[in-house]
N, C-alpha and C positions, 0 to 999 in steps of 0.2 A: 484590454485587461478583459477576463472572463467574469459573468457574472450569476452563481446560479442562487438557487433560494434557501441562504444561511453565509452561506459560501461569497467570499468572493479570490480569488484566484489572479495572479498575475507572470508570467513567467514569459525571459529576454531572454535572447540566444543571439550573439555578434560574431560570426565570423570574420575574422582577419588573415588573410591571405599575408605573407610574410614575404613567402616569394614565390614563384611557380614552383616548389618543390615543401613546400614549408604552409603549412597551416593552426591555425590558432583559435577557438571557437570560448566565446567569455559565456554560462550559462546563468543565471538566480532567477530562484523561482519562489515567491511569498504564496501562502496560505491563511484563512485565515477563516474560521468558520464555527458557526457557536448556531445549537437547533438542541432540538428538544428529539431525546433517541425516543423509539421503540423496538425494546426487546426481541421482537421477531421470535421471542420465543411461543411455541404452539405447544402442546399437551397431547400424545398420542390416543387419551382419552378424548374427544369430541371431535379431532380434524380424522382420523384414522379409519377411529372408532368412535363408531355416530354413543350417544348417553344418551338416552332411554327415548332411543329413534331420535336424535337428532343430531348437527350438529357446529362446532361452531363456527364464523362467519374467519375466514382470511384478513377479513381487515381490523378484528381486534384487538384492541392494545391491553396487556394482561400489566402496559406499567403503573404508573402516575403525571402526567403532563403538570402538573402543581411543582411535581420534584423530581424528574429526570430531565435531565441536563449536560450538552456538553460544546466545551469552549477548549476551538485545538489554535494553536499559533504555529506554523512551520513556515523554516523558513530556507532553503541551499544557496552555496555558492560554489562554483566551477571552473572548470577545463577541458575542453579534449586542442590536445596536439600532436599533430601527427608532421614526421619528415621523409618525406619519399629520397632514400643515397642513390639511388638508379635503378635498373627495371628489376631487380632484383630485393634489393634489401630498404625496409622501409620502419622507421620507430615510431609507436605510436604511446602516447601520455593518456591520461585522466588525473582529474581531481578533484573531489566532491567536499564540502561539510556542511553540514546540516544539523538544523536547533531543533526543538520541537515540543508546545509547551501543552500540556494537554490535561485535560479536567474532564472530567465524567463524570455522576452519578447517574444509575440508573438500578427501577426496580421491575422486576422480570414479577413472573411467577413457575413451577414446578409442580408432580403430583404430590398428590400429599398422603402422606399414609397414619396408617393407627395402630401403631405398635409394628406387626410385622405385613401390615396388611393395607393393597394398595387402593385407598379411595377412591372412585374414578369417576366420582362426583363433584370434585373440592378442587382447587390445590392450593398450596402454599404462597405466600412470598416474599420476594427477599431484595435487599437491595444492596447492590456495589457500590464502592471508590474506588475509581483511579484521579491518581493527582500523579503528575509525576513532568521530568526532564530531562533526553533524550540529545546529547550531543552525540555526533559520532563529523567522522573522517573519511573517505576511502583514498586510497590514490594507487593504483595502477601504470604497470608499465611492460610491454608489447611490443618483439621483435616480429617480424609478421618476414618472411622468406620464399620468395618465390622461384621454384626451380619449373625450369625448363623444362617442356614436352619429350627432349631429347634427349634429358639428362633424365629424366623419370624410364624413359622405355629404359636408358639405359643401364640406371639402378637394378627393374625389376630383371632384365636379361641376367648379368655377375650377379646376382644371389641366391 
């Protein structure tokens, strides 16, 4: 298990050799992430262009740590299957199921306007709320054919 600040992650992959030519890898992962967001928005004025001869620190957070929140729960399950029929033909198949619950409440700032005039010394704040669930499936089949170098030379010669 990998532990990070505010985050718990677990990933497991098990390889099963069914035969010398056939393998199956089962995969599973889980992520739980809770944190206070930093909106990472910086106005052009104060960062790239000084305001009253001063710059804003890159460590400034225009959000609201008492209000801002992110909570993500996600898990995936899947497999990777491979079977080699001979030196030329291989079949591959993969499947992944993913379920995610996501909640984000974030405060950020942007340039302030008064009518059509940009106010370079003021910012307006806004709040964003995302609350949702994602469920997805992916399924892939792949047939791999390797041609011999001799066959490639023949096909170029006759084409």
